[in-house]
C-alpha positions as CSV (number, residue, x, y, z in Angstrom):
1,X,93.6,123.0,102.9
2,X,96.1,120.1,102.2
3,X,95.1,116.6,103.2
4,X,98.2,115.2,105.0
5,X,99.0,111.7,106.3
6,X,101.9,109.7,107.4
7,X,102.7,106.1,106.4
8,X,105.5,103.9,107.7
9,X,107.4,101.5,105.4
10,X,105.4,98.3,104.9
11,X,102.2,99.8,106.3
12,X,99.0,99.5,104.4
13,X,96.6,102.5,104.8
14,X,93.1,103.1,103.5
15,X,92.8,106.9,103.3
16,X,89.4,107.0,101.6
17,X,88.2,107.6,98.1
18,X,89.0,110.8,96.4
19,X,86.3,111.9,93.9
20,X,85.3,115.0,92.0
21,X,81.7,116.1,92.4
22,X,80.7,117.9,89.3
23,X,78.1,120.8,89.1
24,X,76.3,120.6,85.8
25,X,74.6,123.3,83.7
26,X,73.2,123.9,80.3
27,X,74.9,125.9,77.6
28,X,73.1,128.8,76.1
29,X,73.6,128.0,72.4
30,X,73.2,124.2,72.1
31,X,71.3,123.6,75.4
32,X,73.6,120.6,76.2
33,X,74.6,119.7,79.7
34,X,78.2,120.5,80.6
35,X,80.3,120.7,83.8
36,X,80.3,124.2,85.2
37,X,82.2,123.6,88.4
38,X,83.7,120.8,90.6
39,X,84.5,120.1,94.2
40,X,86.9,117.4,95.5
41,X,85.2,115.0,97.9
42,X,86.6,112.3,100.2
43,X,84.3,109.3,100.8
44,X,84.6,106.2,103.0
45,X,84.4,103.0,100.9
46,X,86.8,101.0,103.0
47,X,84.3,98.1,103.6
48,X,84.2,97.6,99.8
49,X,87.7,98.6,98.8
50,X,89.9,96.7,101.4
51,X,88.5,93.2,100.4
52,X,89.0,94.1,96.7
53,X,92.6,95.2,97.4
54,X,93.3,92.1,99.5
55,X,91.9,89.8,96.7
56,X,94.1,91.6,94.1
57,X,97.2,91.5,96.4
58,X,97.0,88.6,99.0
59,X,100.3,89.7,100.6
60,X,98.4,92.6,102.2
61,X,95.5,90.5,103.6
62,X,94.8,91.5,107.2
63,X,97.3,94.4,107.2
64,X,95.2,97.3,106.0
65,X,94.5,100.0,108.6
66,X,91.7,102.5,108.0
67,X,93.1,106.0,108.5
68,X,90.5,108.1,106.6
69,X,91.2,111.7,105.5
70,X,88.6,114.2,106.7
71,X,85.4,113.1,104.9
72,X,83.3,115.4,102.8
73,X,84.2,118.3,100.5
74,X,87.6,119.9,101.0
75,X,89.5,122.9,99.6
76,X,88.3,126.4,99.4
77,X,84.7,126.8,100.6
78,X,84.6,123.2,101.9
79,X,81.3,122.0,103.6
80,X,81.4,120.7,107.1
81,X,79.4,117.6,106.4
82,X,79.9,114.9,103.7
83,X,77.8,115.0,100.6
84,X,74.8,112.7,100.2
């Protein structure tokens, strides 16, 4: 499922953080841990990220609007609740 959003010229949006959540497993031959799968996840870190963005770019101070994408896993087989 695509994650869509609209942004107007000059608008500052906080959409959330996009992460990959890896599923790890052991190889049969060397018994090392390797990624065996992944899921895209959207997290809300706006309380941390907006002040960092404003400090890095003072011109946007006070302009950011939180417009989070749907939180949690997304894509094929997405879970209805955010991961812990």
